[in-house]
One Martini backbone bead per residue (centre of mass of N, CA, C, O) as a GRO file, in nm:
protein
   92
    1MET     BB    1 -17.545  -0.732  -4.407
    2ILE     BB    2 -17.272  -0.902  -4.310
    3LYS     BB    3 -17.149  -1.196  -4.455
    4THR     BB    4 -17.028  -1.527  -4.464
    5ASN     BB    5 -16.831  -1.795  -4.646
    6LEU     BB    6 -16.689  -1.992  -4.449
    7GLY     BB    7 -16.856  -2.251  -4.460
    8GLU     BB    8 -16.807  -2.307  -4.760
    9LEU     BB    9 -16.498  -2.320  -4.751
   10MET     BB   10 -16.480  -2.542  -4.541
   11GLY     BB   11 -16.640  -2.756  -4.701
   12ARG     BB   12 -16.453  -2.774  -4.952
   13HIS     BB   13 -16.197  -2.849  -4.740
   14LYS     BB   14 -16.283  -3.011  -4.488
   15HIS     BB   15 -16.323  -2.816  -4.241
   16LYS     BB   16 -16.281  -2.736  -3.919
   17LEU     BB   17 -16.257  -2.517  -3.675
   18ILE     BB   18 -15.986  -2.633  -3.566
   19ASP     BB   19 -15.835  -2.624  -3.837
   20VAL     BB   20 -15.843  -2.316  -3.871
   21ALA     BB   21 -15.706  -2.245  -3.606
   22ASP     BB   22 -15.440  -2.400  -3.655
   23ALA     BB   23 -15.365  -2.266  -3.939
   24THR     BB   24 -15.394  -1.945  -3.828
   25GLY     BB   25 -15.406  -1.878  -3.501
   26LEU     BB   26 -15.690  -1.844  -3.433
   27ASN     BB   27 -15.948  -1.803  -3.249
   28ARG     BB   28 -16.219  -2.003  -3.218
   29SER     BB   29 -16.433  -1.782  -3.150
   30ILE     BB   30 -16.397  -1.618  -3.407
   31ILE     BB   31 -16.470  -1.839  -3.608
   32THR     BB   32 -16.749  -1.898  -3.496
   33LYS     BB   33 -16.870  -1.617  -3.543
   34LEU     BB   34 -16.826  -1.615  -3.848
   35TYR     BB   35 -16.974  -1.878  -3.918
   36ASN     BB   36 -17.252  -1.755  -3.759
   37ASP     BB   37 -17.285  -1.445  -3.802
   38LYS     BB   38 -17.180  -1.286  -3.502
   39ALA     BB   39 -16.998  -1.077  -3.583
   40THR     BB   40 -16.903  -0.720  -3.523
   41ARG     BB   41 -16.603  -0.772  -3.621
   42LEU     BB   42 -16.303  -0.726  -3.845
   43GLU     BB   43 -15.990  -0.794  -3.877
   44ILE     BB   44 -15.742  -0.776  -4.103
   45LYS     BB   45 -15.571  -1.016  -3.998
   46THR     BB   46 -15.801  -1.219  -4.018
   47LEU     BB   47 -15.861  -1.189  -4.317
   48ASN     BB   48 -15.575  -1.255  -4.412
   49LYS     BB   49 -15.562  -1.549  -4.300
   50LEU     BB   50 -15.810  -1.660  -4.453
   51CYS     BB   51 -15.711  -1.590  -4.739
   52ALA     BB   52 -15.454  -1.759  -4.722
   53LEU     BB   53 -15.584  -2.034  -4.667
   54TYR     BB   54 -15.799  -2.000  -4.933
   55ASN     BB   55 -15.695  -1.839  -5.167
   56CYS     BB   56 -15.842  -1.542  -5.140
   57GLN     BB   57 -16.067  -1.295  -5.143
   58PRO     BB   58 -16.259  -1.097  -4.952
   59GLY     BB   59 -16.515  -1.137  -5.147
   60ASP     BB   60 -16.519  -1.455  -5.091
   61LEU     BB   61 -16.590  -1.416  -4.770
   62LEU     BB   62 -16.784  -1.173  -4.836
   63ARG     BB   63 -17.125  -1.035  -4.788
   64TYR     BB   64 -17.412  -0.851  -4.894
   65GLU     BB   65 -17.722  -0.799  -4.708
   66LYS     BB   66 -18.016  -0.689  -4.694
   67ASP     BB   67 -18.167  -0.489  -4.429
   68GLU     BB   68 -18.371  -0.309  -4.226
   69GLU     BB   69 -18.150  -0.187  -4.033
   70ASN     BB   70 -17.968  -0.067  -4.309
   71ILE     BB   71 -18.159   0.150  -4.404
   72LEU     BB   72 -18.167   0.440  -4.564
   73PRO     BB   73 -18.255   0.734  -4.565
   74ASP     BB   74 -18.334   0.937  -4.819
   75ALA     BB   75 -18.111   1.151  -4.765
   76GLU     BB   76 -17.880   0.940  -4.752
   77VAL     BB   77 -17.917   0.825  -5.034
   78ALA     BB   78 -17.864   1.085  -5.191
   79LYS     BB   79 -17.580   1.127  -5.079
   80ALA     BB   80 -17.460   0.858  -5.174
   81GLU     BB   81 -17.509   0.913  -5.477
   82ARG     BB   82 -17.330   1.165  -5.497
   83ILE     BB   83 -17.070   1.027  -5.412
   84LYS     BB   84 -17.061   0.814  -5.637
   85ALA     BB   85 -17.059   1.017  -5.873
   86ALA     BB   86 -16.797   1.162  -5.792
   87GLN     BB   87 -16.615   0.910  -5.800
   88ALA     BB   88 -16.668   0.835  -6.097
   89LYS     BB   89 -16.560   1.100  -6.214
   90LYS     BB   90 -16.264   1.071  -6.104
   91GLN     BB   91 -16.201   0.792  -6.259
   92LYS     BB   92 -16.215   0.928  -6.563
   0.00000   0.00000   0.00000
């Protein structure tokens, strides 16, 4: 599951939800969903505005946590590993 570090960033800067909405022009409901890890999608423009506000990279705002719902079946894991190996080989 993808989670956000938005609450941590807001806390460091002493921002409230309304402060983030005012500074970015984003709808408060979007910020609330991200803050509470309830968002089901994230537009690039939203990510861009939050990164600009906090002068951070997307990886500073998002993190991946394993959960039972998103565990790949064995065949899919093997396929994913082959794809990673092929990509690593191309980069060399």
